[in-house]
Backbone and ligand atoms as CSV (ligand in chain L), in Angstrom:
chain,resi,resn,atom,element,x,y,z
A,1,MET,N,N,0.733,-20.370,9.543
A,1,MET,CA,C,0.212,-19.233,8.775
A,1,MET,C,C,1.082,-18.000,8.984
A,2,LEU,N,N,1.341,-17.269,7.912
A,2,LEU,CA,C,2.090,-16.015,8.011
A,2,LEU,C,C,1.144,-14.840,7.759
A,3,VAL,N,N,1.446,-13.737,8.435
A,3,VAL,CA,C,0.696,-12.505,8.218
A,3,VAL,C,C,1.686,-11.451,7.740
A,4,ASP,N,N,1.422,-10.853,6.607
A,4,ASP,CA,C,2.249,-9.736,6.154
A,4,ASP,C,C,1.662,-8.470,6.764
A,5,SER,N,N,2.361,-7.931,7.755
A,5,SER,CA,C,1.805,-6.785,8.483
A,5,SER,C,C,2.098,-5.463,7.772
A,6,HIS,N,N,2.840,-5.517,6.657
A,6,HIS,CA,C,3.188,-4.244,6.014
A,6,HIS,C,C,3.445,-4.419,4.521
A,7,CYS,N,N,2.419,-4.202,3.741
A,7,CYS,CA,C,2.632,-4.199,2.288
A,7,CYS,C,C,1.843,-3.031,1.694
A,8,HIS,N,N,2.198,-2.704,0.454
A,8,HIS,CA,C,1.535,-1.583,-0.232
A,8,HIS,C,C,0.990,-2.097,-1.560
A,9,LEU,N,N,-0.016,-2.960,-1.457
A,9,LEU,CA,C,-0.571,-3.593,-2.665
A,9,LEU,C,C,-1.100,-2.571,-3.665
A,10,HIS,N,N,-1.542,-1.426,-3.155
A,10,HIS,CA,C,-2.116,-0.400,-4.025
A,10,HIS,C,C,-1.046,0.320,-4.849
A,11,MET,N,N,0.238,0.095,-4.525
A,11,MET,CA,C,1.308,0.791,-5.247
A,11,MET,C,C,1.983,-0.098,-6.283
A,12,LEU,N,N,1.564,-1.350,-6.391
A,12,LEU,CA,C,2.237,-2.270,-7.306
A,12,LEU,C,C,2.080,-1.813,-8.756
A,13,ASP,N,N,3.171,-1.973,-9.487
A,13,ASP,CA,C,3.164,-1.640,-10.907
A,13,ASP,C,C,2.934,-2.947,-11.687
A,14,PHE,N,N,1.673,-3.229,-11.994
A,14,PHE,CA,C,1.329,-4.528,-12.600
A,14,PHE,C,C,1.930,-4.709,-13.981
A,15,LYS,N,N,2.118,-3.596,-14.669
A,15,LYS,CA,C,2.714,-3.668,-15.999
A,15,LYS,C,C,4.150,-4.176,-15.885
A,16,ALA,N,N,4.917,-3.542,-14.983
A,16,ALA,CA,C,6.316,-3.944,-14.791
A,16,ALA,C,C,6.404,-5.380,-14.280
A,17,LEU,N,N,5.443,-5.777,-13.455
A,17,LEU,CA,C,5.458,-7.123,-12.888
A,17,LEU,C,C,4.877,-8.156,-13.854
A,18,ALA,N,N,4.256,-7.669,-14.897
A,18,ALA,CA,C,3.542,-8.536,-15.846
A,18,ALA,C,C,2.611,-9.484,-15.095
A,19,SER,N,N,1.857,-8.895,-14.166
A,19,SER,CA,C,0.966,-9.713,-13.349
A,19,SER,C,C,-0.257,-8.879,-12.963
A,20,ASP,N,N,-1.110,-9.459,-12.121
A,20,ASP,CA,C,-2.254,-8.697,-11.612
A,20,ASP,C,C,-2.458,-9.050,-10.146
A,21,LEU,N,N,-3.341,-8.316,-9.508
A,21,LEU,CA,C,-3.500,-8.453,-8.064
A,21,LEU,C,C,-3.968,-9.855,-7.670
A,22,ASP,N,N,-4.917,-10.401,-8.418
A,22,ASP,CA,C,-5.403,-11.760,-8.125
A,22,ASP,C,C,-4.244,-12.759,-8.078
A,23,SER,N,N,-3.372,-12.697,-9.096
A,23,SER,CA,C,-2.260,-13.658,-9.171
A,23,SER,C,C,-1.280,-13.451,-8.023
A,24,ILE,N,N,-1.012,-12.182,-7.702
A,24,ILE,CA,C,-0.052,-11.893,-6.629
A,24,ILE,C,C,-0.580,-12.393,-5.290
A,25,ILE,N,N,-1.860,-12.194,-5.069
A,25,ILE,CA,C,-2.449,-12.645,-3.807
A,25,ILE,C,C,-2.507,-14.176,-3.760
A,26,SER,N,N,-2.785,-14.818,-4.895
A,26,SER,CA,C,-2.769,-16.285,-4.929
A,26,SER,C,C,-1.378,-16.821,-4.620
A,27,LEU,N,N,-0.348,-16.183,-5.189
A,27,LEU,CA,C,1.034,-16.591,-4.915
A,27,LEU,C,C,1.347,-16.485,-3.427
A,28,ALA,N,N,0.929,-15.384,-2.827
A,28,ALA,CA,C,1.159,-15.184,-1.390
A,28,ALA,C,C,0.463,-16.285,-0.585
A,29,MET,N,N,-0.778,-16.590,-0.941
A,29,MET,CA,C,-1.545,-17.629,-0.244
A,29,MET,C,C,-0.839,-18.986,-0.340
A,30,GLU,N,N,-0.299,-19.272,-1.533
A,30,GLU,CA,C,0.433,-20.538,-1.729
A,30,GLU,C,C,1.641,-20.625,-0.811
A,31,GLN,N,N,2.234,-19.449,-0.489
A,31,GLN,CA,C,3.404,-19.418,0.399
A,31,GLN,C,C,2.977,-19.277,1.858
A,32,ASP,N,N,1.698,-19.514,2.122
A,32,ASP,CA,C,1.166,-19.497,3.483
A,32,ASP,C,C,0.990,-18.089,4.073
A,33,VAL,N,N,1.093,-17.048,3.224
A,33,VAL,CA,C,0.792,-15.694,3.695
A,33,VAL,C,C,-0.722,-15.545,3.573
A,34,LYS,N,N,-1.402,-15.769,4.702
A,34,LYS,CA,C,-2.854,-15.900,4.646
A,34,LYS,C,C,-3.582,-14.576,4.910
A,35,GLN,N,N,-2.859,-13.616,5.497
A,35,GLN,CA,C,-3.476,-12.317,5.711
A,35,GLN,C,C,-2.450,-11.228,5.422
A,36,MET,N,N,-2.949,-10.090,4.933
A,36,MET,CA,C,-2.044,-8.976,4.623
A,36,MET,C,C,-2.672,-7.667,5.064
A,37,LEU,N,N,-1.804,-6.790,5.555
A,37,LEU,CA,C,-2.237,-5.449,5.929
A,37,LEU,C,C,-1.670,-4.482,4.901
A,38,CYS,N,N,-2.559,-3.890,4.134
A,38,CYS,CA,C,-2.176,-2.924,3.109
A,38,CYS,C,C,-2.108,-1.543,3.775
A,39,VAL,N,N,-0.880,-1.029,3.910
A,39,VAL,CA,C,-0.632,0.153,4.736
A,39,VAL,C,C,-0.711,1.432,3.912
A,40,GLY,N,N,-1.435,2.403,4.428
A,40,GLY,CA,C,-1.562,3.696,3.764
A,40,GLY,C,C,-0.403,4.616,4.112
A,41,THR,N,N,0.019,5.424,3.129
A,41,THR,CA,C,1.074,6.403,3.401
A,41,THR,C,C,0.575,7.830,3.184
A,42,ASN,N,N,-0.591,7.948,2.575
A,42,ASN,CA,C,-1.209,9.272,2.438
A,42,ASN,C,C,-2.721,9.065,2.401
A,43,LEU,N,N,-3.459,10.166,2.467
A,43,LEU,CA,C,-4.909,10.005,2.597
A,43,LEU,C,C,-5.611,9.846,1.255
A,44,GLN,N,N,-5.005,10.372,0.179
A,44,GLN,CA,C,-5.708,10.257,-1.112
A,44,GLN,C,C,-5.719,8.823,-1.652
A,45,ASP,N,N,-4.814,7.985,-1.150
A,45,ASP,CA,C,-4.812,6.578,-1.586
A,45,ASP,C,C,-5.879,5.742,-0.883
A,46,LEU,N,N,-6.480,6.286,0.161
A,46,LEU,CA,C,-7.382,5.466,0.980
A,46,LEU,C,C,-8.508,4.788,0.184
A,47,PRO,N,N,-9.197,5.494,-0.718
A,47,PRO,CA,C,-10.255,4.809,-1.477
A,47,PRO,C,C,-9.733,3.598,-2.253
A,48,LYS,N,N,-8.536,3.739,-2.835
A,48,LYS,CA,C,-7.928,2.648,-3.596
A,48,LYS,C,C,-7.615,1.461,-2.670
A,49,ILE,N,N,-7.060,1.767,-1.504
A,49,ILE,CA,C,-6.722,0.711,-0.535
A,49,ILE,C,C,-8.004,0.002,-0.083
A,50,LEU,N,N,-9.041,0.783,0.166
A,50,LEU,CA,C,-10.295,0.179,0.652
A,50,LEU,C,C,-10.960,-0.678,-0.414
A,51,ARG,N,N,-10.841,-0.255,-1.678
A,51,ARG,CA,C,-11.399,-1.094,-2.748
A,51,ARG,C,C,-10.749,-2.478,-2.723
A,52,ILE,N,N,-9.424,-2.505,-2.502
A,52,ILE,CA,C,-8.715,-3.794,-2.444
A,52,ILE,C,C,-9.134,-4.574,-1.196
A,53,ALA,N,N,-9.097,-3.888,-0.043
A,53,ALA,CA,C,-9.371,-4.584,1.230
A,53,ALA,C,C,-10.809,-5.095,1.289
A,54,GLU,N,N,-11.733,-4.343,0.694
A,54,GLU,CA,C,-13.126,-4.769,0.770
A,54,GLU,C,C,-13.437,-5.869,-0.255
A,55,HIS,N,N,-12.542,-6.036,-1.222
A,55,HIS,CA,C,-12.735,-7.077,-2.241
A,55,HIS,C,C,-12.187,-8.427,-1.785
A,56,TYR,N,N,-11.102,-8.412,-1.029
A,56,TYR,CA,C,-10.459,-9.661,-0.593
A,56,TYR,C,C,-10.633,-9.835,0.916
A,57,ASP,N,N,-11.181,-10.977,1.313
A,57,ASP,CA,C,-11.404,-11.258,2.738
A,57,ASP,C,C,-10.136,-11.143,3.563
A,58,GLN,N,N,-9.004,-11.572,2.984
A,58,GLN,CA,C,-7.773,-11.706,3.775
A,58,GLN,C,C,-6.932,-10.438,3.802
A,59,ILE,N,N,-7.430,-9.356,3.187
A,59,ILE,CA,C,-6.649,-8.115,3.167
A,59,ILE,C,C,-7.307,-7.042,4.029
A,60,PHE,N,N,-6.467,-6.388,4.827
A,60,PHE,CA,C,-6.936,-5.345,5.730
A,60,PHE,C,C,-6.225,-4.036,5.390
A,61,ALA,N,N,-6.669,-2.954,6.001
A,61,ALA,CA,C,-6.166,-1.631,5.625
A,61,ALA,C,C,-5.787,-0.811,6.850
A,62,SER,N,N,-4.980,0.232,6.609
A,62,SER,CA,C,-4.674,1.190,7.681
A,62,SER,C,C,-4.788,2.602,7.134
A,63,VAL,N,N,-4.899,3.558,8.048
A,63,VAL,CA,C,-5.008,4.969,7.683
A,63,VAL,C,C,-3.866,5.739,8.317
A,64,GLY,N,N,-3.125,6.489,7.498
A,64,GLY,CA,C,-2.065,7.305,8.085
A,64,GLY,C,C,-1.315,8.095,7.042
A,65,LEU,N,N,-0.499,9.022,7.551
A,65,LEU,CA,C,0.335,9.871,6.707
A,65,LEU,C,C,1.791,9.602,7.044
A,66,HIS,N,N,2.520,9.091,6.068
A,66,HIS,CA,C,3.956,8.846,6.222
A,66,HIS,C,C,4.658,10.171,6.603
A,67,PRO,N,N,5.714,10.105,7.438
A,67,PRO,CA,C,6.372,11.348,7.863
A,67,PRO,C,C,6.942,12.200,6.732
A,68,ASN,N,N,7.237,11.610,5.578
A,68,ASN,CA,C,7.799,12.401,4.482
A,68,ASN,C,C,6.753,12.915,3.506
A,69,GLU,N,N,5.493,12.591,3.771
A,69,GLU,CA,C,4.402,12.994,2.878
A,69,GLU,C,C,4.096,14.476,3.102
A,70,GLU,N,N,4.125,15.269,2.012
A,70,GLU,CA,C,3.823,16.694,2.183
A,70,GLU,C,C,2.376,16.961,1.797
A,71,VAL,N,N,1.657,17.649,2.669
A,71,VAL,CA,C,0.244,17.945,2.395
A,71,VAL,C,C,-0.022,19.424,2.623
A,72,GLU,N,N,-1.105,19.906,2.021
A,72,GLU,CA,C,-1.441,21.315,2.208
A,72,GLU,C,C,-2.084,21.537,3.568
A,73,THR,N,N,-3.046,20.679,3.903
A,73,THR,CA,C,-3.678,20.806,5.217
A,73,THR,C,C,-3.447,19.531,6.008
A,74,GLU,N,N,-2.863,19.723,7.151
A,74,GLU,CA,C,-2.544,18.595,8.017
A,74,GLU,C,C,-3.843,18.072,8.656
A,75,PRO,N,N,-4.121,16.748,8.571
A,75,PRO,CA,C,-5.341,16.242,9.219
A,75,PRO,C,C,-5.210,16.293,10.743
A,76,THR,N,N,-6.313,16.572,11.397
A,76,THR,CA,C,-6.316,16.565,12.862
A,76,THR,C,C,-6.485,15.126,13.344
A,77,ALA,N,N,-6.260,14.921,14.626
A,77,ALA,CA,C,-6.462,13.585,15.201
A,77,ALA,C,C,-7.919,13.151,15.002
A,78,GLU,N,N,-8.865,14.103,15.150
A,78,GLU,CA,C,-10.297,13.773,14.982
A,78,GLU,C,C,-10.570,13.300,13.557
A,79,GLN,N,N,-9.955,13.978,12.585
A,79,GLN,CA,C,-10.167,13.568,11.186
A,79,GLN,C,C,-9.608,12.166,10.930
A,80,LEU,N,N,-8.463,11.869,11.534
A,80,LEU,CA,C,-7.878,10.528,11.376
A,80,LEU,C,C,-8.806,9.478,11.989
A,81,VAL,N,N,-9.368,9.804,13.154
A,81,VAL,CA,C,-10.284,8.868,13.819
A,81,VAL,C,C,-11.503,8.621,12.941
A,82,SER,N,N,-12.045,9.691,12.354
A,82,SER,CA,C,-13.268,9.500,11.571
A,82,SER,C,C,-12.957,8.712,10.287
A,83,LEU,N,N,-11.805,8.942,9.670
A,83,LEU,CA,C,-11.411,8.128,8.507
A,83,LEU,C,C,-11.221,6.665,8.911
A,84,ALA,N,N,-10.617,6.460,10.079
A,84,ALA,CA,C,-10.340,5.090,10.533
A,84,ALA,C,C,-11.626,4.324,10.821
A,85,SER,N,N,-12.713,5.057,11.065
A,85,SER,CA,C,-13.980,4.386,11.344
A,85,SER,C,C,-14.816,4.214,10.091
A,86,SER,N,N,-14.265,4.615,8.925
A,86,SER,CA,C,-15.077,4.612,7.709
A,86,SER,C,C,-15.221,3.223,7.083
A,87,SER,N,N,-14.449,2.250,7.531
A,87,SER,CA,C,-14.609,0.898,7.006
A,87,SER,C,C,-14.219,-0.119,8.072
A,88,TYR,N,N,-14.944,-1.253,8.103
A,88,TYR,CA,C,-14.619,-2.311,9.062
A,88,TYR,C,C,-13.274,-2.941,8.741
A,89,LYS,N,N,-12.751,-2.702,7.544
A,89,LYS,CA,C,-11.481,-3.292,7.141
A,89,LYS,C,C,-10.273,-2.520,7.686
A,90,ILE,N,N,-10.481,-1.319,8.209
A,90,ILE,CA,C,-9.351,-0.536,8.732
A,90,ILE,C,C,-9.058,-0.980,10.162
A,91,ILE,N,N,-7.859,-1.559,10.340
A,91,ILE,CA,C,-7.552,-2.169,11.639
A,91,ILE,C,C,-6.355,-1.524,12.321
A,92,ALA,N,N,-5.750,-0.495,11.711
A,92,ALA,CA,C,-4.550,0.106,12.315
A,92,ALA,C,C,-4.400,1.558,11.873
A,93,ILE,N,N,-3.577,2.290,12.637
A,93,ILE,CA,C,-3.253,3.684,12.315
A,93,ILE,C,C,-1.789,3.754,11.873
A,94,GLY,N,N,-1.554,4.294,10.690
A,94,GLY,CA,C,-0.198,4.425,10.176
A,94,GLY,C,C,-0.170,4.184,8.673
A,95,GLU,N,N,0.990,4.312,7.959
A,95,GLU,CA,C,2.148,4.407,8.784
A,95,GLU,C,C,2.439,5.842,9.183
A,96,THR,N,N,2.980,5.936,10.392
A,96,THR,CA,C,3.323,7.228,10.958
A,96,THR,C,C,4.718,7.107,11.541
A,97,GLY,N,N,5.223,8.161,12.137
A,97,GLY,CA,C,6.546,8.093,12.749
A,97,GLY,C,C,7.408,9.278,12.363
A,98,LEU,N,N,8.724,9.049,12.384
A,98,LEU,CA,C,9.679,10.122,12.084
A,98,LEU,C,C,10.713,9.610,11.099
A,99,ASP,N,N,11.043,10.427,10.103
A,99,ASP,CA,C,12.074,10.073,9.138
A,99,ASP,C,C,12.929,11.302,8.888
A,100,TYR,N,N,14.090,11.332,9.547
A,100,TYR,CA,C,14.990,12.478,9.378
A,100,TYR,C,C,15.997,12.210,8.262
A,101,TYR,N,N,15.953,10.994,7.721
A,101,TYR,CA,C,16.923,10.624,6.681
A,101,TYR,C,C,16.657,11.388,5.386
A,102,ARG,N,N,15.397,11.323,4.954
A,102,ARG,CA,C,15.057,11.949,3.675
A,102,ARG,C,C,14.806,13.441,3.790
A,103,THR,N,N,14.935,13.981,4.997
A,103,THR,CA,C,14.622,15.402,5.160
A,103,THR,C,C,15.839,16.182,5.599
A,104,GLU,N,N,17.016,15.596,5.464
A,104,GLU,CA,C,18.232,16.286,5.894
A,104,GLU,C,C,18.337,17.651,5.217
A,105,GLY,N,N,18.621,18.642,6.047
A,105,GLY,CA,C,18.750,19.984,5.493
A,105,GLY,C,C,17.434,20.738,5.499
A,106,LYS,N,N,16.325,20.002,5.631
A,106,LYS,CA,C,15.022,20.681,5.686
A,106,LYS,C,C,14.613,20.808,7.151
A,107,ASP,N,N,14.022,21.912,7.485
A,107,ASP,CA,C,13.651,22.137,8.875
A,107,ASP,C,C,12.200,21.715,9.085
A,108,ASN,N,N,11.938,20.420,9.043
A,108,ASN,CA,C,10.545,20.020,9.210
A,108,ASN,C,C,10.355,18.991,10.323
A,109,HIS,N,N,11.342,18.897,11.201
A,109,HIS,CA,C,11.220,17.915,12.271
A,109,HIS,C,C,10.044,18.209,13.185
A,110,GLN,N,N,9.781,19.510,13.369
A,110,GLN,CA,C,8.725,19.866,14.308
A,110,GLN,C,C,7.350,19.420,13.821
A,111,TRP,N,N,7.063,19.637,12.520
A,111,TRP,CA,C,5.740,19.187,12.073
A,111,TRP,C,C,5.672,17.688,11.941
A,112,GLN,N,N,6.795,17.031,11.672
A,112,GLN,CA,C,6.790,15.554,11.691
A,112,GLN,C,C,6.398,15.053,13.081
A,113,GLN,N,N,6.966,15.702,14.092
A,113,GLN,CA,C,6.688,15.270,15.467
A,113,GLN,C,C,5.233,15.522,15.844
A,114,GLN,N,N,4.706,16.681,15.395
A,114,GLN,CA,C,3.307,16.995,15.682
A,114,GLN,C,C,2.380,15.999,14.976
A,115,ARG,N,N,2.705,15.667,13.742
A,115,ARG,CA,C,1.911,14.696,12.972
A,115,ARG,C,C,1.932,13.325,13.655
A,116,PHE,N,N,3.104,12.923,14.090
A,116,PHE,CA,C,3.272,11.640,14.774
A,116,PHE,C,C,2.410,11.619,16.047
A,117,ALA,N,N,2.487,12.692,16.826
A,117,ALA,CA,C,1.690,12.771,18.067
A,117,ALA,C,C,0.196,12.688,17.753
A,118,ASN,N,N,-0.243,13.364,16.684
A,118,ASN,CA,C,-1.661,13.314,16.284
A,118,ASN,C,C,-2.099,11.888,15.954
A,119,HIS,N,N,-1.227,11.146,15.283
A,119,HIS,CA,C,-1.556,9.760,14.942
A,119,HIS,C,C,-1.679,8.912,16.210
A,120,ILE,N,N,-0.819,9.177,17.188
A,120,ILE,CA,C,-0.899,8.405,18.438
A,120,ILE,C,C,-2.209,8.728,19.166
A,121,ILE,N,N,-2.566,10.005,19.193
A,121,ILE,CA,C,-3.841,10.395,19.824
A,121,ILE,C,C,-5.000,9.683,19.121
A,122,ALA,N,N,-4.961,9.663,17.788
A,122,ALA,CA,C,-6.031,9.001,17.022
A,122,ALA,C,C,-6.083,7.514,17.357
A,123,ALA,N,N,-4.916,6.866,17.417
A,123,ALA,CA,C,-4.863,5.419,17.700
A,123,ALA,C,C,-5.439,5.128,19.082
A,124,LEU,N,N,-5.106,5.979,20.041
A,124,LEU,CA,C,-5.617,5.777,21.399
A,124,LEU,C,C,-7.123,5.986,21.443
A,125,THR,N,N,-7.611,6.942,20.644
A,125,THR,CA,C,-9.042,7.240,20.638
A,125,THR,C,C,-9.833,6.104,19.992
A,126,CYS,N,N,-9.356,5.611,18.838
A,126,CYS,CA,C,-10.150,4.568,18.161
A,126,CYS,C,C,-9.689,3.159,18.519
A,127,ARG,N,N,-8.734,3.048,19.420
A,127,ARG,CA,C,-8.258,1.746,19.916
A,127,ARG,C,C,-7.771,0.843,18.786
A,128,LYS,N,N,-6.974,1.425,17.892
A,128,LYS,CA,C,-6.358,0.623,16.833
A,128,LYS,C,C,-4.839,0.768,16.965
A,129,PRO,N,N,-4.089,-0.323,16.788
A,129,PRO,CA,C,-2.635,-0.263,16.967
A,129,PRO,C,C,-1.934,0.602,15.924
A,130,LEU,N,N,-0.705,1.008,16.252
A,130,LEU,CA,C,0.075,1.919,15.415
A,130,LEU,C,C,1.106,1.173,14.567
A,131,ILE,N,N,1.311,1.675,13.350
A,131,ILE,CA,C,2.397,1.195,12.494
A,131,ILE,C,C,3.400,2.340,12.441
A,132,VAL,N,N,4.573,2.118,13.049
A,132,VAL,CA,C,5.525,3.211,13.221
A,132,VAL,C,C,6.760,3.011,12.352
A,133,HIS,N,N,7.076,4.057,11.611
A,133,HIS,CA,C,8.255,4.108,10.747
A,133,HIS,C,C,9.251,5.031,11.444
A,134,THR,N,N,10.495,4.583,11.593
A,134,THR,CA,C,11.497,5.480,12.162
A,134,THR,C,C,12.813,5.329,11.419
A,135,ARG,N,N,13.391,6.446,11.035
A,135,ARG,CA,C,14.673,6.402,10.329
A,135,ARG,C,C,15.497,7.610,10.750
A,136,GLN,N,N,16.681,7.321,11.248
A,136,GLN,CA,C,17.587,8.354,11.787
A,136,GLN,C,C,16.878,9.246,12.793
A,137,ALA,N,N,16.003,8.664,13.575
A,137,ALA,CA,C,15.219,9.470,14.512
A,137,ALA,C,C,14.856,8.662,15.754
A,138,ARG,N,N,15.716,7.703,16.123
A,138,ARG,CA,C,15.281,6.767,17.162
A,138,ARG,C,C,15.029,7.444,18.507
A,139,LYS,N,N,15.856,8.457,18.841
A,139,LYS,CA,C,15.701,9.097,20.147
A,139,LYS,C,C,14.337,9.798,20.230
A,140,ASP,N,N,14.032,10.591,19.213
A,140,ASP,CA,C,12.767,11.327,19.210
A,140,ASP,C,C,11.575,10.376,19.075
A,141,THR,N,N,11.723,9.305,18.290
A,141,THR,CA,C,10.625,8.341,18.136
A,141,THR,C,C,10.260,7.745,19.495
A,142,LEU,N,N,11.272,7.281,20.220
A,142,LEU,CA,C,11.000,6.678,21.531
A,142,LEU,C,C,10.435,7.706,22.501
A,143,ALA,N,N,10.977,8.932,22.456
A,143,ALA,CA,C,10.511,9.972,23.386
A,143,ALA,C,C,9.030,10.261,23.147
A,144,ILE,N,N,8.621,10.354,21.882
A,144,ILE,CA,C,7.218,10.676,21.575
A,144,ILE,C,C,6.311,9.474,21.889
A,145,LEU,N,N,6.779,8.266,21.576
A,145,LEU,CA,C,5.981,7.072,21.927
A,145,LEU,C,C,5.676,7.085,23.422
A,146,LYS,N,N,6.690,7.460,24.216
A,146,LYS,CA,C,6.501,7.461,25.671
A,146,LYS,C,C,5.643,8.633,26.126
A,147,SER,N,N,5.968,9.845,25.647
A,147,SER,CA,C,5.246,11.021,26.166
A,147,SER,C,C,3.774,10.993,25.748
A,148,GLU,N,N,3.469,10.392,24.585
A,148,GLU,CA,C,2.064,10.330,24.141
A,148,GLU,C,C,1.376,9.041,24.592
A,149,ARG,N,N,2.058,8.236,25.374
A,149,ARG,CA,C,1.527,6.990,25.948
A,149,ARG,C,C,1.051,5.999,24.866
A,150,ALA,N,N,1.841,5.892,23.807
A,150,ALA,CA,C,1.490,4.968,22.722
A,150,ALA,C,C,1.461,3.521,23.204
A,151,GLY,N,N,2.207,3.210,24.274
A,151,GLY,CA,C,2.246,1.851,24.812
A,151,GLY,C,C,0.882,1.349,25.264
A,152,GLU,N,N,-0.053,2.278,25.523
A,152,GLU,CA,C,-1.399,1.857,25.934
A,152,GLU,C,C,-2.145,1.157,24.804
A,153,ILE,N,N,-1.726,1.396,23.559
A,153,ILE,CA,C,-2.368,0.712,22.442
A,153,ILE,C,C,-1.374,-0.212,21.720
A,154,GLY,N,N,-0.094,0.161,21.701
A,154,GLY,CA,C,0.941,-0.680,21.083
A,154,GLY,C,C,0.877,-0.686,19.570
A,155,GLY,N,N,1.647,-1.615,18.980
A,155,GLY,CA,C,1.694,-1.691,17.529
A,155,GLY,C,C,2.995,-2.306,17.081
A,156,VAL,N,N,3.489,-1.855,15.934
A,156,VAL,CA,C,4.711,-2.437,15.376
A,156,VAL,C,C,5.649,-1.339,14.889
A,157,LEU,N,N,6.935,-1.518,15.182
A,157,LEU,CA,C,7.962,-0.664,14.583
A,157,LEU,C,C,8.414,-1.376,13.328
A,158,HIS,N,N,8.045,-0.851,12.189
A,158,HIS,CA,C,8.279,-1.590,10.951
A,158,HIS,C,C,9.638,-1.239,10.354
A,159,CYS,N,N,10.163,-2.138,9.535
A,159,CYS,CA,C,11.434,-1.909,8.840
A,159,CYS,C,C,12.519,-1.477,9.821
A,160,PHE,N,N,12.635,-2.256,10.922
A,160,PHE,CA,C,13.494,-1.849,12.025
A,160,PHE,C,C,14.972,-1.994,11.678
A,161,THR,N,N,15.728,-0.890,11.808
A,161,THR,CA,C,17.168,-0.933,11.508
A,161,THR,C,C,17.979,-0.310,12.648
A,162,GLU,N,N,17.349,-0.204,13.841
A,162,GLU,CA,C,18.052,0.432,14.968
A,162,GLU,C,C,18.805,-0.612,15.792
A,163,ASP,N,N,19.298,-0.201,16.963
A,163,ASP,CA,C,20.101,-1.113,17.785
A,163,ASP,C,C,19.243,-1.872,18.811
A,164,TRP,N,N,19.899,-2.791,19.522
A,164,TRP,CA,C,19.197,-3.638,20.483
A,164,TRP,C,C,18.583,-2.819,21.627
A,165,GLN,N,N,19.293,-1.770,22.045
A,165,GLN,CA,C,18.761,-0.914,23.112
A,165,GLN,C,C,17.411,-0.304,22.695
A,166,THR,N,N,17.342,0.178,21.473
A,166,THR,CA,C,16.093,0.765,20.962
A,166,THR,C,C,15.010,-0.318,20.866
A,167,ALA,N,N,15.394,-1.500,20.387
A,167,ALA,CA,C,14.432,-2.603,20.277
A,167,ALA,C,C,13.866,-2.929,21.660
A,168,LYS,N,N,14.760,-3.014,22.658
A,168,LYS,CA,C,14.303,-3.351,24.012
A,168,LYS,C,C,13.301,-2.326,24.527
A,169,GLU,N,N,13.626,-1.043,24.303
A,169,GLU,CA,C,12.722,0.015,24.790
A,169,GLU,C,C,11.379,-0.050,24.085
A,170,ALA,N,N,11.398,-0.372,22.788
A,170,ALA,CA,C,10.140,-0.490,22.050
A,170,ALA,C,C,9.340,-1.677,22.587
A,171,LEU,N,N,10.014,-2.812,22.775
A,171,LEU,CA,C,9.327,-4.013,23.284
A,171,LEU,C,C,8.727,-3.754,24.667
A,172,GLU,N,N,9.489,-3.031,25.500
A,172,GLU,CA,C,8.991,-2.699,26.846
A,172,GLU,C,C,7.771,-1.791,26.768
A,173,ASN,N,N,7.636,-1.067,25.657
A,173,ASN,CA,C,6.493,-0.165,25.494
A,173,ASN,C,C,5.382,-0.782,24.652
A,174,ASN,N,N,5.315,-2.134,24.654
A,174,ASN,CA,C,4.178,-2.806,24.019
A,174,ASN,C,C,4.204,-2.765,22.490
A,175,PHE,N,N,5.412,-2.634,21.922
A,175,PHE,CA,C,5.530,-2.650,20.467
A,175,PHE,C,C,6.236,-3.914,19.990
A,176,TYR,N,N,5.848,-4.389,18.811
A,176,TYR,CA,C,6.577,-5.447,18.120
A,176,TYR,C,C,7.612,-4.797,17.213
A,177,ILE,N,N,8.561,-5.625,16.785
A,177,ILE,CA,C,9.610,-5.150,15.862
A,177,ILE,C,C,9.460,-5.965,14.573
A,178,SER,N,N,9.568,-5.298,13.432
A,178,SER,CA,C,9.575,-6.082,12.189
A,178,SER,C,C,10.821,-5.773,11.384
A,179,PHE,N,N,11.331,-6.808,10.717
A,179,PHE,CA,C,12.539,-6.643,9.914
A,179,PHE,C,C,12.186,-6.768,8.435
L,1,ZN,ZN,ZN,5.668,1.196,4.192
């Protein structure tokens, strides 16, 4: 059995795919992908994600704000915890992390780091693993994972494109790596 730990079923363009969600999920099942985690990147998509996750037994959901997502009011760790408890289908916090690639020239590293730390606090509070995105930010990602004690809950570093040294440090801190 395969588990897709990172998909965005709520973002699929069914018109372009000339398909629908039922067919896509059946295709995945035929290929032995028996469970999927539909990952949130912002909070306004959550109702849509939950509608999907609550409709299909094999689909689960996560709550989080992608590092490049711009919002007017930043959610607190408490707000993330309360959203994460709003459905039995929510099994993880994320995606969260740091992305300095798409923000080059913009001075927003500090709020990205604060947002990332808030997600780790939320994950530790509600005991749900983290889905971490990191791009051109491996040093700061590892530093924050360690300083906020993310290893106590663990999770996955998704879409991993860093070096073996970074992978080793993540693995030592109770994280999986996904390619
Ligand atoms: Zn993603």
